[in-house]
Backbone bond lengths (Angstrom), bond angles and torsions (degrees), N, CA, C in turn:
res aa  C-N    CA-C-N  psi(-1)  N-CA   C-N-CA  omega(-1)  CA-C   N-CA-C  phi
1 M - - - 1.426 - - 1.510 107.24 -
2 S 1.378 115.45 129.86 1.432 115.62 -179.44 1.461 112.79 -87.63
3 A 1.375 118.33 157.31 1.513 123.34 -179.36 1.557 109.26 -68.39
4 P 1.331 117.49 148.80 1.483 120.34 178.76 1.519 112.24 -64.02
5 S 1.271 118.91 149.14 1.496 120.97 176.98 1.533 110.11 -77.47
6 P 1.304 118.40 143.44 1.463 120.10 175.80 1.512 110.96 -66.04
7 P 1.370 118.05 148.95 1.470 121.20 178.62 1.478 110.04 -60.80
8 P 1.334 114.20 147.60 1.479 117.45 178.05 1.513 112.70 -62.37
9 D 1.280 119.11 148.81 1.471 127.01 -176.07 1.545 105.58 -87.71
10 N 1.305 113.91 102.12 1.529 118.98 178.73 1.458 112.85 -103.19
11 S 1.342 119.48 11.50 1.421 125.47 -179.34 1.487 115.58 -54.82
12 L 1.300 117.97 -37.49 1.420 123.93 -179.76 1.580 110.24 -68.34
13 A 1.312 109.87 -43.92 1.486 115.64 178.75 1.506 110.81 -65.28
14 V 1.328 117.26 -43.04 1.452 121.37 -178.27 1.505 107.77 -61.08
15 E 1.354 114.87 -46.31 1.513 118.34 -179.47 1.497 112.94 -62.45
16 A 1.351 114.94 -40.81 1.485 117.07 178.92 1.551 109.10 -67.49
17 M 1.340 119.07 -32.53 1.419 116.84 175.91 1.444 114.33 -66.95
18 K 1.385 116.33 -39.60 1.463 120.20 176.90 1.500 110.44 -60.69
19 E 1.277 115.94 -42.21 1.435 118.92 -176.62 1.508 109.77 -64.65
20 E 1.320 114.56 -40.34 1.504 119.01 -179.31 1.505 111.69 -67.05
21 N 1.352 116.63 -36.92 1.421 121.03 177.76 1.560 110.79 -66.28
22 A 1.339 113.49 -41.29 1.473 118.20 178.79 1.519 109.07 -62.83
23 R 1.347 113.02 -46.18 1.480 117.73 -178.61 1.525 110.51 -59.99
24 Q 1.324 115.54 -44.32 1.455 119.00 -179.62 1.525 111.85 -61.83
25 A 1.401 112.44 -43.12 1.489 115.79 178.24 1.470 111.67 -62.80
26 Q 1.334 116.43 -38.10 1.499 115.62 179.83 1.489 112.73 -70.58
27 A 1.418 114.04 -32.61 1.434 116.28 175.24 1.480 111.86 -68.60
28 D 1.328 118.53 -38.07 1.461 118.21 175.00 1.486 114.20 -64.25
29 Q 1.391 112.93 -33.93 1.540 114.50 178.81 1.475 109.00 -73.12
30 D 1.335 118.15 -38.96 1.467 122.44 178.26 1.517 108.38 -56.45
31 A 1.297 115.25 -45.76 1.494 121.62 -175.35 1.549 108.08 -64.99
32 K 1.392 113.03 -42.37 1.484 113.84 178.51 1.534 110.06 -64.17
33 D 1.358 115.84 -43.54 1.469 119.18 -176.89 1.572 111.25 -62.40
34 A 1.367 112.23 -39.08 1.479 115.30 178.34 1.540 111.79 -66.97
35 A 1.310 113.79 -37.55 1.434 118.42 -178.64 1.577 108.26 -67.72
36 H 1.348 114.43 -41.73 1.469 117.04 178.95 1.498 114.03 -65.58
37 K 1.365 113.69 -38.62 1.419 120.51 176.81 1.505 112.45 -61.27
38 L 1.310 112.40 -40.81 1.491 117.07 177.69 1.477 110.71 -68.94
39 E 1.380 118.33 -34.58 1.417 122.66 176.60 1.501 111.79 -62.06
40 L 1.391 113.47 -44.89 1.514 118.63 -179.07 1.501 110.05 -66.20
41 S 1.312 115.82 -37.75 1.462 120.19 179.28 1.567 108.75 -62.62
42 G 1.296 116.95 -42.43 1.436 121.46 177.53 1.486 109.68 -63.52
43 M 1.288 120.84 -40.63 1.455 127.74 178.67 1.574 108.72 -60.97
44 R 1.299 114.06 -44.78 1.492 119.23 178.45 1.526 108.62 -62.07
45 T 1.300 117.53 -44.17 1.513 120.49 -177.00 1.545 107.74 -66.33
46 S 1.315 116.19 -45.08 1.490 120.28 -179.92 1.542 110.99 -61.67
47 A 1.344 116.24 -41.76 1.455 120.95 178.00 1.527 111.88 -62.00
48 R 1.288 112.98 -40.32 1.465 120.70 179.79 1.540 111.29 -66.88
49 N 1.299 115.86 -45.17 1.430 119.23 176.54 1.531 113.63 -63.91
50 A 1.349 115.24 -41.14 1.465 121.03 178.66 1.574 110.42 -65.14
51 A 1.285 112.28 -32.65 1.498 115.30 179.81 1.518 112.96 -67.67
52 T 1.329 117.03 -32.44 1.460 120.94 176.80 1.523 107.70 -62.97
53 G 1.338 117.74 -51.23 1.483 117.88 177.55 1.549 112.92 -59.86
54 S 1.281 118.67 -39.68 1.441 123.57 -178.06 1.557 107.08 -64.12
55 A 1.282 117.55 -44.62 1.457 119.99 -176.57 1.497 112.11 -65.97
56 E 1.355 115.26 -39.65 1.456 122.75 178.78 1.529 109.55 -66.23
57 D 1.312 117.48 -35.80 1.406 119.94 178.33 1.559 112.32 -71.70
58 Y 1.311 116.99 -28.52 1.449 120.90 177.29 1.536 109.04 -70.71
59 F 1.299 116.92 -45.19 1.490 121.67 178.59 1.505 107.76 -56.07
60 S 1.369 115.67 -50.73 1.475 118.97 -177.79 1.545 112.21 -62.07
61 S 1.312 116.47 -33.58 1.437 118.81 177.73 1.558 113.96 -65.86
62 Q 1.320 113.58 -22.69 1.473 120.57 179.97 1.569 111.46 -93.95
63 G 1.392 112.87 6.97 1.461 117.76 179.48 1.515 114.95 78.52
64 V 1.285 115.15 19.87 1.490 119.49 -177.13 1.546 110.70 -118.21
65 D 1.284 118.50 129.94 1.481 121.63 177.46 1.494 107.65 -70.21
66 P 1.307 118.12 122.55 1.493 117.24 -177.70 1.542 113.80 -79.15
67 T 1.322 116.62 -8.69 1.466 120.90 -176.58 1.538 112.86 -52.60
68 P 1.354 119.18 -48.42 1.438 118.39 -177.47 1.574 113.17 -65.81
69 Y 1.286 115.17 -15.94 1.430 118.73 -176.08 1.565 115.51 -108.67
70 E 1.300 115.78 12.48 1.424 121.21 -179.57 1.518 114.09 -52.36
71 G 1.348 111.03 -41.70 1.539 116.63 -179.13 1.563 111.23 -60.31
72 Q 1.355 113.61 -47.85 1.449 117.42 -176.44 1.561 110.71 -70.28
73 I 1.336 116.35 -35.87 1.484 120.90 176.07 1.588 108.46 -60.80
74 A 1.274 113.72 -52.60 1.514 120.22 177.72 1.500 112.48 -53.65
75 S 1.314 116.30 -48.48 1.449 120.74 -175.75 1.546 111.44 -61.91
76 R 1.324 114.90 -45.99 1.478 120.05 177.30 1.511 114.59 -61.53
77 L 1.408 113.58 -44.02 1.446 115.56 -178.53 1.561 111.27 -69.68
78 N 1.298 116.60 -31.82 1.454 119.76 176.71 1.600 110.12 -64.83
79 D 1.337 117.19 -38.10 1.382 122.20 176.26 1.532 111.71 -60.44
80 I 1.334 112.54 -44.92 1.520 118.59 177.23 1.530 109.75 -58.99
81 L 1.387 111.99 -49.82 1.428 115.39 -179.76 1.565 116.09 -57.66
82 G 1.307 112.90 -39.33 1.514 117.38 178.10 1.509 112.39 -64.28
83 G 1.287 116.62 -20.12 1.493 118.38 -179.22 1.530 113.35 -91.77
84 I 1.314 117.46 -3.38 1.492 121.35 -179.79 1.478 109.95 -83.60
85 S 1.373 118.11 127.67 1.454 121.89 176.60 1.567 108.87 -64.20
86 S 1.373 112.53 146.73 1.478 116.48 178.75 1.510 109.84 -70.73
87 T 1.279 120.09 -7.02 1.483 122.96 -179.36 1.538 112.12 -107.02
88 D 1.303 113.57 3.27 1.526 120.98 178.03 1.501 109.79 -63.31
89 E 1.308 114.92 116.48 1.487 118.81 179.36 1.572 112.99 -80.01
90 N 1.273 117.17 -6.64 1.523 118.52 177.62 1.521 107.99 -139.43
91 P 1.351 119.76 67.27 1.387 122.06 -176.54 1.533 111.17 -64.41
92 A 1.322 121.21 -22.40 1.469 121.17 -177.53 1.485 112.33 -65.90
93 A 1.337 117.64 -24.42 1.462 122.49 179.93 1.513 112.65 -61.22
94 A 1.305 114.02 -28.17 1.476 118.30 -177.94 1.525 112.07 -68.25
95 F 1.336 116.04 -26.49 1.453 122.91 -179.02 1.513 116.22 -88.55
96 T 1.323 114.86 -1.34 1.437 120.40 -175.86 1.560 109.32 -59.89
97 G 1.358 116.59 126.20 1.478 121.84 -178.06 1.448 116.77 68.47
98 A 1.305 119.48 14.52 1.439 122.76 -174.93 1.624 107.54 -67.16
99 G 1.240 118.08 -35.67 1.437 120.87 -178.46 1.495 112.13 -60.21
100 Q 1.347 114.98 -47.38 1.517 119.99 -177.26 1.578 103.05 -69.66
101 T 1.301 120.23 -45.46 1.478 119.77 -177.67 1.538 110.97 -57.69
102 I 1.333 118.20 -42.34 1.456 116.93 179.07 1.534 113.01 -69.00
103 F 1.329 112.18 -39.58 1.515 117.66 176.33 1.504 111.98 -58.38
104 D 1.344 114.39 -46.41 1.464 116.78 -176.50 1.585 109.61 -66.51
105 A 1.295 113.01 -41.86 1.499 117.88 179.96 1.552 111.22 -58.59
106 L 1.266 113.77 -46.03 1.493 115.10 178.29 1.504 114.93 -67.80
107 T 1.363 115.74 -34.00 1.525 120.26 174.62 1.526 109.12 -62.40
108 T 1.334 117.03 -48.10 1.458 122.82 176.99 1.467 114.16 -53.77
109 A 1.356 113.73 -48.85 1.438 120.67 -179.56 1.504 113.46 -61.48
110 G 1.380 117.21 -40.21 1.407 123.04 176.19 1.465 111.52 -64.95
111 Q 1.318 119.49 -41.93 1.483 122.23 177.15 1.506 112.94 -63.80
112 G 1.371 113.03 -39.45 1.442 117.62 -179.11 1.543 110.61 -64.58
113 K 1.326 116.46 -41.53 1.467 119.98 -179.37 1.496 109.30 -66.58
114 A 1.321 120.60 -41.63 1.440 123.37 178.48 1.559 111.24 -63.02
115 T 1.358 114.76 -43.36 1.430 119.31 177.19 1.466 115.48 -62.41
116 R 1.344 116.99 -35.54 1.461 119.75 177.81 1.472 112.23 -67.22
117 S 1.356 115.63 -36.31 1.458 119.14 178.94 1.556 109.75 -68.85
118 V 1.280 116.01 -34.25 1.541 120.82 175.42 1.520 109.48 -63.11
119 N 1.348 113.22 -51.32 1.483 116.52 -178.64 1.533 114.86 -62.26
120 A 1.366 112.65 -27.47 1.482 114.94 177.49 1.456 111.04 -70.74
121 M 1.380 117.78 -31.88 1.435 122.07 -176.27 1.526 112.11 -88.82
122 F 1.357 116.20 -37.71 1.435 119.20 -174.19 1.567 108.55 -117.38
123 S 1.295 116.06 104.29 1.529 119.18 -179.75 1.534 110.02 -69.31
124 P 1.317 117.97 167.81 1.464 119.93 173.24 1.485 106.68 -63.15
125 N 1.378 113.81 142.63 1.471 121.68 -176.51 1.533 110.94 57.43
126 Y 1.304 112.47 42.83 1.506 117.22 -178.42 1.509 114.94 -52.96
127 G 1.345 112.31 -46.24 1.570 116.28 -179.85 1.460 113.77 -58.24
128 E 1.326 116.51 -47.14 1.465 119.12 -178.47 1.483 112.22 -70.29
129 T 1.297 117.04 -29.11 1.461 118.66 -178.64 1.598 108.63 -74.53
130 R 1.323 117.45 -40.90 1.470 121.41 -178.10 1.481 111.62 -78.87
131 A 1.375 120.20 -49.98 1.387 122.77 -176.67 1.572 109.18 -96.23
132 T 1.297 115.46 81.69 1.467 118.06 -173.12 1.553 109.64 -83.80
133 M 1.345 113.73 153.76 1.478 116.82 -176.23 1.486 116.08 -62.95
134 N 1.320 121.30 -19.34 1.399 120.61 -178.08 1.541 113.31 -78.99
135 L 1.331 115.23 -1.55 1.530 116.72 175.56 1.466 113.41 -67.42
136 E 1.368 118.08 -15.61 1.423 121.50 -179.51 1.591 108.16 -82.36
137 D 1.240 118.35 -18.24 1.466 120.33 -175.44 1.529 116.19 -49.42
138 A 1.313 116.60 -57.42 1.423 122.31 -177.43 1.540 115.57 -62.72
139 P 1.373 118.94 -50.87 1.441 115.98 175.77 1.500 117.17 -65.03
140 I 1.327 116.16 -28.20 1.459 120.04 178.43 1.489 106.01 -69.74
141 A 1.351 119.35 -46.15 1.507 121.69 -176.16 1.512 106.66 -60.43
142 T 1.339 118.47 -45.49 1.435 121.79 -176.87 1.510 112.17 -59.85
143 Y 1.351 116.29 -44.54 1.511 120.30 -176.66 1.507 109.52 -75.14
144 E 1.385 119.04 -37.72 1.410 121.39 -179.50 1.597 108.76 -67.34
145 N 1.281 118.79 -40.70 1.395 118.12 -177.70 1.610 109.94 -71.86
146 Q 1.298 115.66 -31.35 1.462 120.27 176.28 1.575 109.39 -62.30
147 Q 1.327 113.61 -50.42 1.442 118.42 -179.38 1.543 115.01 -63.83
148 Y 1.344 111.60 -37.18 1.446 118.18 174.83 1.519 111.96 -62.95
149 S 1.346 113.40 -44.21 1.469 118.84 -176.73 1.535 108.96 -64.71
150 D 1.351 118.84 -38.75 1.455 121.99 174.67 1.541 114.59 -61.25
151 A 1.317 115.30 -41.93 1.454 120.90 176.54 1.513 110.89 -66.80
152 D 1.376 115.95 -43.51 1.410 119.57 -174.16 1.570 108.29 -67.86
153 A 1.374 117.66 -28.81 1.410 122.45 -179.84 1.561 111.40 -62.53
154 I 1.338 115.46 -33.35 1.458 119.98 178.67 1.513 110.63 -59.98
155 I 1.366 115.02 -53.78 1.437 118.73 -176.22 1.554 111.76 -71.47
156 K 1.327 118.54 -28.10 1.414 120.68 172.28 1.542 112.07 -66.74
157 N 1.309 117.63 -35.16 1.404 121.19 173.26 1.482 113.13 -61.30
158 M 1.373 115.68 -40.72 1.483 121.02 174.96 1.528 110.30 -60.39
159 L 1.317 113.92 -44.16 1.481 118.09 178.31 1.439 111.33 -61.27
160 D 1.312 118.90 -46.37 1.483 121.73 179.61 1.485 115.58 -62.35
161 R 1.304 114.38 -31.14 1.476 120.77 179.35 1.568 114.30 -87.26
162 G 1.321 111.13 -2.20 1.447 113.88 -178.77 1.473 117.80 82.68
163 V 1.343 116.15 0.70 1.441 120.62 176.27 1.508 113.14 -64.17
164 L 1.401 113.21 -36.87 1.496 118.80 174.87 1.460 108.54 -120.19
165 T 1.342 114.31 147.88 1.472 119.72 171.76 1.514 105.71 -88.90
166 S 1.285 116.19 -177.61 1.495 120.11 179.96 1.520 109.84 -65.62
167 S 1.341 118.21 -36.92 1.457 115.88 178.31 1.546 111.78 -70.41
168 G 1.354 114.30 -34.38 1.508 115.33 175.14 1.479 113.19 -68.04
169 Y 1.385 116.04 -40.37 1.418 119.06 173.23 1.514 114.21 -58.23
170 N 1.332 116.30 -41.56 1.526 119.08 -178.12 1.545 108.30 -68.65
171 A 1.315 120.39 -34.30 1.430 124.14 -179.89 1.556 107.28 -66.96
172 A 1.270 117.30 -41.42 1.510 120.87 -178.05 1.538 107.36 -72.72
173 K 1.325 115.97 -37.55 1.451 118.00 -178.61 1.555 109.94 -71.99
174 A 1.281 117.69 -32.79 1.487 122.10 175.93 1.537 110.31 -56.86
175 D 1.364 113.20 -47.92 1.472 121.05 178.91 1.531 110.07 -60.95
176 L 1.329 115.61 -41.08 1.487 120.53 179.43 1.512 110.42 -65.05
177 D 1.322 115.09 -41.15 1.440 119.41 179.61 1.589 112.63 -63.77
178 S 1.394 112.65 -35.70 1.429 119.95 -179.27 1.570 111.30 -62.97
179 Q 1.243 113.26 -25.35 1.550 120.19 -179.08 1.484 112.43 -77.08
180 R 1.286 120.99 -20.50 1.476 125.19 -173.07 1.477 113.18 -55.63
181 A 1.301 119.44 -44.92 1.472 122.32 -178.95 1.522 111.03 -57.28
182 G 1.349 113.48 -46.21 1.489 117.27 -179.03 1.520 113.66 -64.31
183 V 1.411 110.57 -40.85 1.434 116.88 179.41 1.525 110.29 -63.27
184 H 1.262 113.12 -45.00 1.532 117.35 -177.73 1.577 109.95 -63.83
185 S 1.294 115.99 -40.56 1.491 120.21 178.56 1.541 111.10 -60.77
186 K 1.323 113.59 -41.28 1.470 119.06 -176.76 1.545 108.11 -66.89
187 L 1.350 116.76 -45.38 1.462 119.82 -179.62 1.494 110.82 -65.37
188 Q 1.343 115.33 -40.11 1.484 120.89 178.50 1.429 112.78 -58.22
189 G 1.374 118.48 -38.33 1.450 121.77 -177.11 1.528 109.44 -72.15
190 I 1.334 116.00 -34.46 1.416 120.08 176.20 1.528 112.58 -65.99
191 G 1.341 113.56 -48.24 1.461 120.17 174.96 1.481 117.03 -57.29
192 Q 1.340 116.72 -42.00 1.383 121.93 179.64 1.508 114.60 -66.02
193 D 1.425 114.41 -38.15 1.422 120.17 174.21 1.549 112.14 -60.02
194 L 1.311 115.47 -40.45 1.471 121.35 -177.01 1.561 108.19 -69.31
195 I 1.326 114.94 -42.97 1.495 118.80 179.84 1.477 110.45 -67.54
196 T 1.359 120.19 -37.05 1.482 122.98 178.10 1.478 109.29 -58.92
197 K 1.374 113.13 -44.98 1.434 118.68 -176.72 1.592 110.23 -61.49
198 E 1.318 115.96 -44.79 1.448 121.91 -179.38 1.603 108.46 -64.12
199 Q 1.318 116.80 -40.72 1.475 120.31 175.68 1.524 108.49 -55.87
200 G 1.330 118.46 -45.70 1.450 122.43 -179.97 1.562 109.71 -62.30
201 D 1.322 117.20 -43.84 1.422 120.74 178.60 1.545 113.41 -61.68
202 L 1.280 118.63 -42.66 1.458 122.76 178.20 1.513 110.74 -67.32
203 N 1.335 118.14 -43.15 1.424 123.42 173.57 1.534 113.35 -56.63
204 A 1.334 111.57 -39.20 1.502 116.41 -179.24 1.540 111.03 -67.01
205 I 1.289 117.56 -36.13 1.482 121.15 178.09 1.500 108.04 -68.17
206 A 1.379 118.95 -44.83 1.451 120.94 -178.96 1.592 109.05 -64.03
207 N 1.284 118.68 -42.12 1.458 122.70 -179.93 1.514 109.70 -65.81
208 K 1.338 117.26 -37.06 1.462 118.39 174.61 1.487 114.83 -61.41
209 A 1.332 114.19 -41.21 1.471 121.77 174.90 1.518 112.54 -59.34
210 R 1.374 115.42 -48.00 1.451 118.79 177.79 1.490 114.33 -65.42
211 Q 1.299 118.49 -36.56 1.460 122.06 179.38 1.591 108.93 -66.86
212 T 1.262 113.30 -44.18 1.516 117.73 -179.53 1.540 109.32 -65.27
213 A 1.317 120.71 -42.80 1.426 125.55 177.82 1.601 110.82 -64.45
214 G 1.285 115.06 -41.12 1.440 118.12 -179.41 1.493 115.97 -74.49
215 N 1.323 115.45 -12.84 1.509 123.27 177.69 1.496 113.68 -113.83
216 L 1.379 114.98 12.67 1.487 119.34 -173.63 1.502 110.63 -66.64
217 G 1.308 115.45 129.61 1.431 123.64 177.08 1.516 111.04 -77.53
218 L 1.286 120.47 153.53 1.442 123.67 173.71 1.465 111.80 -61.76
219 G 1.373 113.05 129.29 1.422 115.54 -178.55 1.525 115.88 91.63
220 Q 1.330 116.56 -12.38 1.496 119.89 -179.53 1.514 110.35 -83.76
221 A 1.293 113.29 136.38 1.522 118.64 -179.69 1.544 109.16 -74.13
222 F 1.334 115.95 148.66 1.481 122.73 179.64 1.473 106.62 -144.31
223 D 1.323 117.65 121.23 1.498 124.31 173.87 1.413 113.58 -122.00
224 V 1.322 119.85 101.45 1.455 121.48 -175.23 1.487 111.42 -63.79
225 N 1.352 120.16 -22.28 1.509 120.41 178.25 1.469 111.84 -63.57
226 T 1.349 118.31 -23.14 1.505 118.60 179.19 1.471 108.34 -65.03
227 Y 1.324 120.76 -36.03 1.430 124.56 -179.81 1.542 110.59 -77.55
228 G 1.365 113.91 -35.26 1.542 119.10 176.65 1.485 108.31 -62.12
229 T 1.343 118.31 -43.95 1.458 119.78 -179.65 1.555 110.40 -63.59
230 E 1.291 115.20 -42.65 1.489 118.91 178.85 1.524 110.77 -59.01
231 A 1.346 116.65 -43.85 1.427 119.69 179.39 1.536 113.05 -65.15
232 D 1.358 114.99 -42.92 1.462 120.96 176.71 1.512 112.08 -57.69
233 T 1.335 116.29 -44.41 1.509 120.74 -179.76 1.482 110.51 -64.86
234 S 1.318 117.84 -42.17 1.499 123.07 -178.05 1.531 108.11 -62.39
235 F 1.342 115.74 -44.56 1.483 119.99 -178.21 1.534 112.21 -70.25
236 K 1.245 116.22 -37.89 1.544 118.94 175.89 1.447 112.21 -62.18
237 N 1.379 113.91 -46.02 1.523 118.49 -179.23 1.534 108.00 -62.38
238 F 1.320 117.84 -39.73 1.422 122.91 178.12 1.447 114.01 -57.94
239 L 1.346 115.77 -49.89 1.397 123.42 -175.34 1.565 108.35 -65.61
240 D 1.336 115.37 -43.51 1.503 120.27 -174.14 1.561 107.71 -67.12
241 S 1.286 120.04 -28.51 1.448 119.76 -175.44 1.588 114.39 -108.30
242 L 1.323 115.57 1.03 1.404 118.12 -178.33 1.538 114.76 -55.58
243 G 1.346 114.00 -48.61 1.457 116.73 -177.41 1.535 113.24 -63.14
244 S 1.279 116.66 -43.53 1.458 122.64 179.85 1.501 111.74 -68.63
245 N 1.379 118.89 -34.75 1.400 120.93 176.46 1.522 113.74 -68.81
246 I 1.377 114.69 -37.27 1.398 116.82 174.81 1.494 113.54 -62.08
247 Q 1.368 116.67 -43.05 1.415 119.16 175.04 1.522 116.91 -62.73
248 A 1.348 111.99 -38.55 1.470 117.59 177.86 1.494 114.55 -62.82
249 A 1.384 114.40 -31.85 1.426 118.60 -175.33 1.568 109.55 -90.14
250 A 1.311 116.34 -13.08 1.504 121.15 -178.47 1.553 107.72 -84.56
251 P 1.314 118.11 153.50 1.473 122.13 169.58 1.446 110.51 -59.81
252 G 1.365 116.71 155.18 1.438 121.37 -179.95 1.553 114.02 -55.67
253 K 1.282 116.17 -43.60 1.454 122.56 179.79 1.471 109.54 -123.34
254 L 1.359 113.54 117.02 1.492 117.27 -176.02 1.546 112.26 -88.51
255 F 1.321 116.72 -24.22 1.430 120.51 177.73 1.502 109.51 -103.01
256 N 1.289 113.34 136.75 1.509 121.79 -179.97 1.511 107.24 -85.46
257 T 1.358 118.55 109.48 1.399 121.42 -176.94 1.567 110.10 -109.04
258 A 1.282 116.72 5.23 1.468 120.28 -172.51 1.572 112.01 -63.89
259 G 1.288 113.19 -36.17 1.536 116.07 -176.38 1.485 112.92 -105.52
260 L 1.368 121.69 12.17 1.397 119.95 -177.02 1.524 113.45 -70.35
261 A 1.347 119.29 -34.92 1.419 123.59 179.83 1.589 109.52 -61.27
262 A 1.368 113.71 -45.55 1.458 114.62 178.02 1.496 114.78 -67.39
263 I 1.371 114.21 -36.56 1.494 117.85 176.90 1.524 111.16 -62.30
264 G 1.367 112.63 -44.32 1.448 118.66 177.65 1.510 113.95 -59.65
265 G 1.386 113.05 -43.42 1.506 118.56 -179.11 1.514 110.43 -64.64
266 A 1.294 116.07 -38.21 1.468 120.73 -177.88 1.565 107.56 -69.29
267 G 1.291 112.69 -35.93 1.476 115.60 -177.17 1.505 115.72 -72.48
268 Q 1.322 116.19 -13.05 1.485 123.10 -179.06 1.477 112.36 -72.86
269 G 1.314 113.74 -32.37 1.509 119.17 -177.79 1.467 112.70 75.60
270 A 1.346 115.54 173.03 1.478 120.56 -178.13 1.490 112.10 -64.62
271 G 1.350 116.23 149.41 1.474 123.69 178.52 1.529 114.01 83.93
272 N 1.267 117.39 -5.24 1.508 119.50 -179.27 1.496 108.09 -92.16
273 T 1.280 120.24 175.68 1.422 125.10 -179.26 1.504 109.38 -58.57
274 A 1.310 113.55 131.84 1.508 118.80 -176.48 1.574 108.69 -69.48
275 Y 1.230 111.59 147.87 1.453 121.89 177.23 1.506 107.84 -66.40
276 D 1.366 113.11 122.65 1.493 121.01 177.69 1.447 109.19 -116.03
277 P 1.410 114.87 109.19 1.422 119.93 -177.97 1.496 113.87 -61.69
278 N 1.350 116.52 -35.02 1.446 117.12 -179.76 1.514 112.48 -67.42
279 A 1.325 116.42 -37.40 1.499 114.85 173.71 1.471 113.78 -67.35
280 A 1.355 114.82 -38.30 1.421 119.59 177.26 1.525 113.78 -59.66
281 A 1.373 113.37 -31.43 1.458 122.43 179.33 1.556 113.19 -79.94
282 G 1.410 111.43 -9.92 1.411 115.53 -179.55 1.528 115.93 91.81
283 I 1.402 113.75 12.79 1.428 119.48 -178.16 1.561 106.60 -81.95
284 I 1.302 117.03 127.52 1.443 122.88 -175.15 1.505 112.40 -86.55
285 D 1.260 118.23 128.74 1.513 123.83 175.99 1.473 108.33 -85.12
286 D 1.384 117.86 102.91 1.419 123.12 -176.74 1.528 107.59 -88.04
287 S 1.401 117.13 109.60 1.449 119.33 179.28 1.480 117.50 -66.06
288 T 1.367 119.27 -8.75 1.426 124.48 178.31 1.492 112.22 -76.42
289 G 1.367 116.04 -12.28 1.430 118.49 -177.75 1.490 115.72 91.22
290 A 1.249 119.53 5.06 1.471 124.87 -179.85 1.507 106.30 -71.95
291 D 1.351 113.05 146.30 1.483 116.72 -179.87 1.534 108.45 -79.13
292 T 1.293 116.64 112.12 1.469 121.82 -178.12 1.477 112.51 -123.34
293 S 1.352 112.35 17.82 1.482 116.63 -176.45 1.518 113.76 -62.04
294 N 1.282 118.36 -24.05 1.492 122.06 -176.52 1.565 112.44 -97.98
295 K 1.378 113.57 3.32 1.456 118.34 -179.22 1.525 109.85 -94.77
296 T 1.314 115.09 112.94 1.499 119.16 -179.58 1.518 108.06 -121.67
297 N 1.303 113.75 159.24 1.438 123.02 173.60 1.467 110.80 -69.07
298 P 1.330 119.86 115.49 1.481 117.71 -178.06 1.473 114.36 -68.57
299 N 1.281 118.13 -13.43 1.516 122.67 -179.04 1.520 111.44 -91.45
300 S 1.369 114.81 -9.12 1.539 116.28 -176.68 1.535 106.19 -71.35
301 I 1.262 116.29 147.99 1.451 124.42 174.78 1.526 111.41 -97.12
302 F 1.420 113.61 -4.44 1.475 117.01 179.02 1.511 109.45 -86.32
């Protein structure tokens, strides 16, 4: 009786079968992974497309037509899409609130642009920079000199009529000159009050422009030149009326001439022409003998 034959060696076949099974399992997994990857990609695309509609709806809900902003909306949504991982199981979450975010960003950008245009036109302390205090100098000088000339004419009339001698005139004129500092100070105060008011008006226009720019809604038009024109008009009107407004706010007579005749008479000293109140009052001595006692100088303040 012969010995039994050893069993056949199937180890290679078994190993090959294992390898085939492993390969098939990997292929199946790869196919599943590819399918899931494709599914996630489709979800990302769907989320991106849905976000466009959602953003447009938000713009519309704010009363703004989204059409002019399609480019900005698309650009921002694409940026969000680019940041989503290919393995993200919920890509739609990345687009949550995107419409409002884009809307707010565009609104802020518009406000910033408008504000920069305002700052370029209206510098800080715009009113004080444009309506400077020295603007009062010329109209004050004109009115002060006019008032001084009117007062000086009174004592010159006394000199011409012989009521005052040269020394008397000089004494009266010295008193008149001593009043100039007070007169100038009074006019200066009036002028500065008027200029301060104009500064406030100009600053109010600039602040109105800044507030409008800072609260500008998306899609609202803004033209800074509108406010520039308003400021120019205000300043021109101020300059045109500054002189007359200073005069209107000032007393009718800035120089006190009531006592100049007496001062001049006292300044003449003994032996000089006697003080004649009628001549000082502008009453004319008619050598023909006509009665002129009721004829007075209508311009005299005495």
